[in-house]
C-alpha positions as CSV (number, residue, x, y, z in Angstrom):
1,X,0.0,0.0,0.0
2,X,1.3,3.4,-1.0
3,X,1.9,6.2,1.5
4,X,-0.9,8.2,-0.2
5,X,-3.3,5.3,0.6
6,X,-2.3,5.3,4.2
7,X,-2.9,9.0,4.4
8,X,-6.3,8.7,2.7
9,X,-7.4,6.0,5.2
10,X,-6.1,8.1,8.1
11,X,-8.0,11.1,7.0
12,X,-11.2,9.0,6.6
13,X,-10.8,7.6,10.1
14,X,-10.4,11.1,11.4
15,X,-13.5,12.4,9.5
16,X,-15.7,9.6,10.8
17,X,-14.4,9.2,14.3
18,X,-16.9,7.6,16.6
19,X,-16.7,8.3,20.3
20,X,-19.0,7.8,23.3
21,X,-20.2,10.7,25.3
22,X,-20.8,9.1,28.7
23,X,-24.2,10.6,29.3
24,X,-27.9,9.9,28.4
25,X,-28.8,13.6,28.9
26,X,-30.1,14.4,25.4
27,X,-29.8,18.1,25.8
28,X,-26.1,17.7,26.7
29,X,-25.6,15.4,23.7
30,X,-27.3,17.9,21.4
31,X,-25.1,20.7,22.6
32,X,-21.9,18.7,22.2
33,X,-22.9,17.3,18.8
34,X,-23.5,20.9,17.6
35,X,-20.2,22.0,18.9
36,X,-18.2,19.1,17.5
37,X,-19.7,19.3,14.1
38,X,-19.8,16.6,11.4
39,X,-16.3,15.3,11.8
40,X,-17.3,13.1,14.7
41,X,-20.0,10.6,15.4
42,X,-21.2,10.9,19.0
43,X,-22.9,7.9,20.6
44,X,-24.7,7.9,24.0
45,X,-24.5,5.4,26.8
46,X,-27.7,3.8,25.7
47,X,-26.2,3.3,22.2
48,X,-23.4,1.2,23.6
49,X,-25.7,-0.7,25.9
50,X,-24.9,1.0,29.1
51,X,-27.9,1.6,31.2
52,X,-26.5,1.6,34.7
53,X,-25.9,4.6,36.9
54,X,-22.3,5.8,36.4
55,X,-20.2,6.4,39.6
56,X,-20.0,10.0,40.6
57,X,-18.7,10.1,44.1
58,X,-15.7,12.4,43.8
59,X,-15.2,15.7,45.6
60,X,-14.0,17.5,42.5
61,X,-15.4,18.0,39.0
62,X,-12.3,16.4,37.5
63,X,-12.6,13.3,39.8
64,X,-16.2,12.8,38.8
65,X,-15.5,13.2,35.1
66,X,-12.7,10.7,35.1
67,X,-14.7,8.3,37.3
68,X,-17.4,8.2,34.7
69,X,-15.1,7.9,31.7
70,X,-13.0,5.2,33.3
71,X,-16.1,3.2,34.1
72,X,-17.3,3.2,30.5
73,X,-13.8,2.5,29.1
74,X,-13.1,-0.3,31.5
75,X,-16.5,-2.0,31.2
76,X,-17.4,-1.4,27.6
77,X,-14.0,-1.0,25.9
78,X,-14.9,2.1,23.9
79,X,-13.1,5.4,23.6
80,X,-15.2,7.9,25.5
81,X,-15.4,11.2,27.2
82,X,-17.4,12.4,30.2
83,X,-18.0,15.8,31.7
84,X,-18.9,17.2,35.1
85,X,-20.1,20.7,35.5
86,X,-20.6,22.8,38.6
87,X,-22.1,26.2,39.3
88,X,-19.8,28.2,41.6
89,X,-21.4,31.1,43.4
90,X,-19.0,33.6,44.9
91,X,-21.1,34.6,47.9
92,X,-21.8,30.9,48.7
93,X,-18.1,30.2,48.8
94,X,-18.1,28.3,45.5
95,X,-21.3,26.2,46.3
96,X,-23.1,24.3,45.0
97,X,-19.9,23.4,42.9
98,X,-19.4,19.7,42.5
99,X,-22.8,19.1,44.1
100,X,-24.7,21.3,41.6
101,X,-26.8,18.4,40.2
102,X,-28.0,17.2,43.6
103,X,-28.0,20.5,45.4
104,X,-31.5,20.1,46.7
105,X,-31.1,16.4,47.4
106,X,-32.8,13.4,45.8
107,X,-34.6,12.9,43.6
108,X,-32.6,15.3,41.4
109,X,-34.6,18.2,40.0
110,X,-33.5,21.3,38.2
111,X,-36.5,23.2,39.5
112,X,-35.8,22.3,43.1
113,X,-32.1,23.1,42.7
114,X,-32.9,26.6,41.3
115,X,-35.5,27.2,44.1
116,X,-33.0,26.4,46.8
117,X,-30.3,28.5,45.1
118,X,-32.6,31.6,44.9
119,X,-33.7,31.1,48.5
120,X,-30.1,31.0,49.7
121,X,-29.3,34.2,47.7
122,X,-32.5,36.1,48.4
123,X,-30.7,38.7,50.6
124,X,-27.3,38.7,48.8
125,X,-26.2,41.7,46.7
126,X,-23.2,39.9,45.3
127,X,-24.6,37.8,42.5
128,X,-21.3,36.8,40.8
129,X,-21.1,33.2,39.7
130,X,-19.4,31.0,37.1
131,X,-20.0,27.7,35.4
132,X,-17.1,25.3,35.2
133,X,-16.9,22.2,33.0
134,X,-14.3,19.5,33.1
135,X,-14.2,17.0,30.2
136,X,-12.3,13.8,30.8
137,X,-11.2,11.9,27.6
138,X,-10.0,8.3,27.4
139,X,-8.8,7.4,24.0
140,X,-6.7,4.3,23.3
141,X,-6.2,4.0,27.0
142,X,-4.6,7.5,27.3
143,X,-6.2,10.1,29.5
144,X,-6.6,13.9,29.0
145,X,-8.7,16.6,30.5
146,X,-10.1,19.9,29.2
147,X,-11.6,22.8,31.1
148,X,-14.1,25.5,30.2
149,X,-15.3,28.4,32.4
150,X,-18.1,30.9,31.8
151,X,-18.4,34.0,34.1
152,X,-21.7,35.6,34.9
153,X,-24.2,36.4,37.6
154,X,-27.3,34.8,39.2
155,X,-30.6,36.6,38.5
156,X,-33.4,36.9,41.1
157,X,-35.8,34.8,39.0
158,X,-36.0,32.4,36.1
159,X,-35.9,33.9,32.6
160,X,-36.1,31.9,29.4
161,X,-37.4,28.4,28.4
162,X,-34.4,26.8,26.8
163,X,-31.3,25.1,28.2
164,X,-31.3,23.0,31.3
165,X,-30.0,23.0,34.9
166,X,-29.4,26.5,36.2
167,X,-29.5,28.1,32.7
168,X,-32.7,30.2,33.4
169,X,-31.1,32.0,36.3
170,X,-27.5,32.4,34.9
171,X,-26.8,35.5,32.8
172,X,-23.3,35.3,31.2
173,X,-20.9,38.3,31.5
174,X,-21.5,40.8,28.7
175,X,-25.0,39.6,27.8
176,X,-28.5,40.8,28.6
177,X,-30.0,37.3,28.3
178,X,-29.7,34.1,30.3
179,X,-28.3,30.9,28.9
180,X,-31.9,29.7,28.7
181,X,-32.7,32.5,26.2
182,X,-29.7,32.0,23.9
183,X,-29.9,29.7,20.9
184,X,-27.8,26.6,21.1
185,X,-25.3,28.0,18.6
186,X,-24.9,31.2,20.6
187,X,-24.6,29.4,23.9
188,X,-21.9,27.0,22.5
189,X,-19.7,30.0,21.6
190,X,-19.5,31.3,25.1
191,X,-20.6,28.5,27.5
192,X,-18.3,26.6,29.8
193,X,-19.2,23.3,28.1
194,X,-18.7,24.9,24.6
195,X,-15.2,26.1,25.6
196,X,-14.2,22.8,27.0
197,X,-15.5,21.0,23.9
198,X,-13.5,23.4,21.7
199,X,-10.4,22.3,23.6
200,X,-11.4,18.6,23.2
201,X,-12.0,19.1,19.4
202,X,-8.6,20.9,19.0
203,X,-7.0,17.9,20.7
204,X,-8.8,15.3,18.7
205,X,-8.1,17.0,15.4
């Protein structure tokens, strides 16, 4: 086989790279697919036959992200990446942070989490907050991580119908709309997850 043939196969492999995103959250998958573009085929946990709850017992975002990615790689043998995201509120000393998804306890509920957050911040003038995402990638047994941060502030009430999680109460720095009001394309350009995904794409390409 000629060198040109090898290069052609290599380029094809890159163009149609399949990788598992260790989540079944369809809104997350849609965001990441939009950010990654057509060069990659993203499959969910359900598509590789993984239906069990992934471990998420770490005390940092990075720990949780790698915990999930390692579980999928070790048990299903596929290249994968996992993310963990936290909302860090300045006046709450960085809370809810790594516990953002279960801030209001079980069962998990975006609405209950938001209600608890707004209740805790009811008398606070400092509304500064940031979203932080850590993506853990395991590819061919090698591990890498990527980080994205979005600065902003917490509003006093929900605004917007899109997004998920704390999006309706988070207004990114320099914008007059919440994440829940932005289109997916607009959000991907400035969001924590969008920034982390850009680093992931840069690495994969």
